[in-house]
MIMI-679096 format. One record per residue (C-alpha): x, y, z; residue in one letter. Coordinates in pm, whole numbers, padded with zeros to 5 digits, always signed. Layout:
<rs>
XYZA;...
</rs>
This chain:
<rs>
+08633+09690+11093M;+08515+10015+10937A;+08770+10273+10826V;+08637+10519+11088E;+08688+10264+11365E;+09043+10188+11250K;+09131+10557+11245I;+08971+10611+11585A;+09187+10333+11730S;+09495+10509+11593V;+09386+10840+11746N;+09364+10683+12090K;+09734+10601+12090K;+09910+10886+12263A;+10147+11110+12073K;+10167+10904+11756I;+10222+11134+11461M;+09999+11027+11175K;+10116+11040+10816I;+09844+11109+10561F;+09941+11003+10209I;+09723+11128+09926N;+09870+11050+09588S;+09705+10867+09299Y;+10032+10684+09233I;+09972+10463+09537Y;+09643+10339+09396A;+09869+10103+09200Y;+09940+09788+09400E;+10298+09767+09268R;+10381+10110+09411F;+10183+10058+09731F;+10383+09746+09824R;+10668+09961+09952M;+10463+10049+10260F;+10466+09684+10368D;+10818+09762+10490F;+10725+10057+10710F;+10806+09987+11073G;+10501+10168+11209N;+10209+10092+10976K;+09963+10230+11233D;+10090+10580+11159S;+09984+10563+10794L;+09648+10677+10659I;+09603+10671+10282F;+09370+10902+10090I;+09344+10746+09745L;+09122+10778+09437P;+08817+10556+09438R;+08902+10481+09075V;+09205+10606+08883W;+09184+10617+08504K;+09517+10564+08326A;+09634+10544+07965K;+09357+10770+07840G;+09094+10587+08042G;+09179+10247+07891K;+09303+10121+08226I;+09102+10163+08546R;+09295+10124+08870V;+09136+10073+09211T;+09329+10101+09539P;+09453+09779+09697P;+09248+09613+09968V;+09477+09577+10267R;+09347+09505+10616S;+09667+09622+10788E;+09641+09975+10647F;+09388+10255+10682K;+09271+10348+10333I;+09010+10614+10257I;+08880+10620+09900K;+08754+10943+09752T;+08668+11124+09428W;+08931+11243+09182T;+08799+11456+08893P;+09122+11513+08696F;+09299+11211+08543Y;+09541+11343+08283H;+09740+11647+08166S;+09545+11749+07856H;+09256+11955+07993Y;+09189+12294+07830P;+09373+12584+07998I;+09463+12402+08323I;+09640+12114+08144K;+09780+11890+08421G;+09780+12149+08700M;+09516+11956+08895L;+09600+11601+08791K;+09522+11367+09078G;+09376+11640+09301W;+09121+11502+09551M;+08884+11783+09654P;+08750+11604+09965F;+09096+11580+10121T;+09021+11888+10332G;+08707+11732+10478W;+08896+11409+10555I;+09178+11594+10729L;+08937+11808+10933R;+08778+11490+11059K;+09086+11280+11132Y;+09408+11484+11140A;+09562+11663+11434Q;+09811+11945+11451K;+10163+11818+11389G;+10062+11532+11159D;+10221+11497+10815V;+10050+11532+10477L;+10253+11371+10198L;+10083+11481+09878S;+10365+11346+09657A;+10294+11601+09384G;+10526+11824+09184E;+10578+12168+09344P;+10491+12351+09020N;+10132+12220+09021L;+09822+12398+09143L;+09702+12082+09314G;+10017+12072+09527T;+09963+12435+09622Y;+09607+12362+09735L;+09738+12078+09952Y;+10020+12287+10100S;+09774+12566+10184R;+09538+12314+10339L;+09818+12163+10546A;+09929+12503+10674R;+09572+12589+10772K;+09535+12263+10968R;+09878+12287+11133G;+10010+11989+10938L;+10358+11936+10795K;+10327+11919+10419H;+10568+11724+10198V;+10583+11729+09818F;+10780+11516+09575L;+10955+11617+09255T;+11116+11433+08966F;+11169+11745+08752Q;+11518+11701+08609N;+11539+11990+08361I;+11578+12350+08476N;+11248+12533+08455Y;+11408+12823+08266E;+11503+12583+07987K;+11150+12446+07955R;+10929+12750+08000L;+10896+13110+07889R;+10681+13414+07966G;+10370+13378+08180I;+10413+13001+08218K;+10754+13052+08376L;+10626+13328+08603K;+10335+13115+08726V;+10565+12817+08775T;+10818+13018+08974N;+10541+13158+09193W;+10399+12810+09263L;+10745+12671+09335L;+10826+12940+09589R;+10484+12921+09753Q;+10492+12544+09787N;+10843+12552+09930I;+10741+12827+10171K;+10435+12633+10288L;+10597+12288+10309S;+10807+12122+10578A;+10975+11872+10350G;+11064+11794+09990A;+11145+11459+09835L;+11365+11461+09524C;+11341+11144+09317G;+11701+11170+09194T;+12013+11373+09267Y;+11970+11547+08934Q;+11624+11654+09050T;+11774+11800+09367Y;+12010+12017+09160E;+11711+12157+08968V;+11519+12236+09288L;+11819+12367+09482K;+11808+12734+09362P;+11454+12770+09500Y;+11514+12620+09844L;+11528+12802+10176N;+11684+12694+10505D;+11348+12605+10662K;+11255+12311+10444I;+11413+11966+10486K;+11512+11790+10165V;+11599+11428+10093A;+11676+11232+09776V;+11425+10947+09793I;+11207+10810+09508P;+10832+10780+09557Q;+10854+10402+09561T;+11105+10119+09537G;+11147+09798+09342V;+10995+09468+09446D;+11319+09269+09450I;+11134+08953+09558D;+10918+08965+09246L;+11178+09096+09004F;+11465+08854+09048K;+11671+08625+08825P;+11535+08285+08734G;+11160+08353+08742V;+10994+08072+08547E;+10786+08163+08244S;+10649+07998+07929D;+10705+08323+07740F;+10947+08183+07479R;+10733+07879+07405R;+10409+08079+07395R;+10544+08318+07131F;+10753+08063+06941N;+11083+08225+07039L;+11278+07921+07158E;+11650+07935+07083D;+11631+08300+06969K;+11832+08592+07098F;+11567+08835+07225I;+11589+09210+07259F;+11300+09346+07466L;+11138+09690+07443F;+10876+09750+07715A;+10741+10104+07740A;+10467+10342+07637V;+10458+10384+07260F;+10511+10760+07240D;+10776+11013+07135E;+10964+10990+07465R;+11066+10626+07455K;+11260+10588+07130G;+11013+10353+06963V;+11129+10419+06606F;+11495+10438+06707T;+11461+10090+06856T;+11304+09945+06542I;+11556+10107+06307N;+11853+09999+06518A;+11717+09644+06535F;+11675+09641+06158N;+12045+09727+06124E;+12135+09470+06389T;+11973+09194+06182L;+12248+09233+05921K;+12490+09090+06179E;+12246+08884+06385L;+11985+08743+06143P;+11837+08508+06405D;+11773+08783+06661A;+11421+08884+06758R;+11268+09203+06895L;+10973+09189+07135V;+10785+09516+07183M;+10544+09538+07477I;+10333+09846+07539G;+10047+10068+07444I;+10025+10422+07313G;+09960+10656+07023K;+10257+10534+06817L;+10150+10169+06825W;+10009+10166+06469S;+10299+10369+06329Q;+10546+10128+06487A;+10377+09828+06326K;+10370+10012+05992S;+10744+10083+06012L;+10815+09716+06083V;+10610+09621+05777S;+10786+09874+05552R;+11124+09739+05664L;+11001+09384+05589R;+11096+09251+05930I;+10748+09163+06058A;+10858+08802+06104D;+11136+08922+06335K;+10930+09150+06561V;+10662+09046+06810T;+10414+09309+06932F;+10234+09252+07261I;+09984+09495+07408E;+10042+09619+07761W;+10072+09348+08027L;+10013+09368+08403P;+10335+09475+08571N;+10382+09150+08762H;+10390+08951+08436E;+10705+09134+08332L;+10906+08948+08596A;+10894+08622+08402G;+10958+08799+08073I;+11267+08975+08209F;+11401+08634+08308S;+11325+08494+07961S;+11481+08752+07730V;+11844+08855+07680D;+11868+09236+07673V;+11634+09524+07756L;+11649+09810+07506V;+11512+10139+07640H;+11649+10433+07433P;+11457+10722+07592S;+11465+11053+07405E;+11413+11415+07520P;+11070+11545+07425Y;+10919+11890+07482K;+11115+11968+07796G;+11094+11612+07934W;+11367+11360+08002E;+11340+11017+08163E;+11313+11048+08539Q;+11404+10734+08730M;+11293+10461+08490G;+11108+10199+08693S;+11121+09948+08406T;+11499+09984+08390L;+11531+09914+08762L;+11294+09617+08748Q;+11494+09469+08461A;+11823+09520+08647S;+11672+09364+08958S;+11589+09064+08739S;+11953+09033+08635G;+11885+09161+08283L;+12148+09380+08111P;+12011+09712+07988V;+12084+09941+07695I;+11949+10292+07750S;+12039+10654+07692T;+12248+10907+07879N;+11968+11150+07967I;+11765+11255+08271G;+11790+11033+08576G;+11888+10721+08380I;+12261+10741+08470P;+12159+10704+08837E;+11952+10394+08760S;+12184+10233+08506I;+12559+10261+08565I;+12730+10281+08227N;+12957+09984+08150Q;+12875+09828+08487K;+12504+09741+08482T;+12438+09831+08119G;+12535+10050+07827I;+12427+10411+07784L;+12426+10571+07439V;+12327+10912+07312E;+11955+10948+07230P;+11839+10905+06869K;+12176+10756+06774N;+12078+10450+06573I;+12439+10354+06498K;+12545+10361+06865A;+12239+10165+06970L;+12303+09906+06701R;+12666+09865+06813E;+12561+09821+07176A;+12303+09559+07079M;+12553+09361+06873I;+12819+09389+07144H;+12598+09243+07414L;+12464+08973+07184A;+12818+08857+07107R;+12953+08873+07463H;+12752+08655+07704P;+13010+08709+07979E;+12946+09085+07965V;+12571+09029+07981R;+12613+08805+08284A;+12834+09056+08467E;+12600+09346+08389F;+12314+09135+08521G;+12494+09054+08847R;+12598+09413+08906Q;+12254+09543+08812G;+12085+09318+09065R;+12333+09423+09334K;+12281+09792+09257H;+11902+09774+09278V;+11895+09562+09595V;+12126+09802+09779S;+11976+10132+09655E;+11621+10081+09528Y;+11464+09780+09700G;+11129+09846+09869H;+11279+09788+10213K;+11562+10035+10153V;+11339+10308+10013V;+11070+10257+10277A;+11327+10287+10555G;+11464+10612+10414K;+11115+10757+10368L;+10993+10660+10714E;+11299+10809+10882R;+11266+11131+10684F;+10896+11180+10755L;+10945+11112+11126N;+11227+11367+11137S;+11006+11658+11032L;
</rs>
């Protein structure tokens, strides 16, 4: 059945509020899966990029093909945050959204643009929603006060966009409680706010005991494995991980470090490993499809994810951390951003201060020497994710919130 016919059949159902979702993030199948748990799928209409270019264009993502959902694919001209002058102000903006809404939306429907309220693209969507009589909803993960990140004209423009988007929107989704505290000073009594992430964790995929030939394939049988799985850039503690592991080897000579990812620091990371003469102890693997991580999480011993503040950014929710916890894997991370909401210190993992090689080394050695602690962290981590971040839990919260507007 054609998309137009599917949408027409929805329109015929009396008084069903439609929810239009136009965010490039849901072009990824792993994020889209959350909507499988919506009670009323007929209310959902997705406006997604025909093709989304990620990781500097190295990865091309196309929306999922799902017969039970209404998905409209359209053009997206801005794919990153490094354009001259506008930077990331229009990242993910889909200029034909207005035409699509004029054709299919009715007054009182919801437009979830799932963009940060300090972006120009979000403002264009909120203006469009107001013009069409729709209830606009944005999403924010900003966890550092804007005044601490920005100065001068940038701060003035940001404050103007924030206030305009709040004024024009019916709802706001805050990815973490820390995010809510950052947004709180700008809020008015007319906008509804909820703390709900933009997606959940697939607890049926990321679970303990997933079979994998990972150890055999990379000749890591009978080794204690620390895993680093993240983008290789300044935000993720790439060099801190390598240096801490190098120190850990003095106590645990048979340990191994597996580093999975892609990014601008990839070559520098390999060079550091060579200079430290530990190349035989470190395995580098270029970025893998997300679903392949499930077996790896079940095969290794500890996830090391020492995120570091960088140019006004701190880790937001940390989807990799939650997926690892859901898999029953103990986590070592840092006490910044939204991480303390994802990883509970000394209950589901260990949090250390960023860039602290000594503290990271001590945490790595502690978990390596105490299997009972690793097992307990794994059990508690799985329990925490299932109850707070599973797709079904997050989808239920989001559906109830959108229907309450």
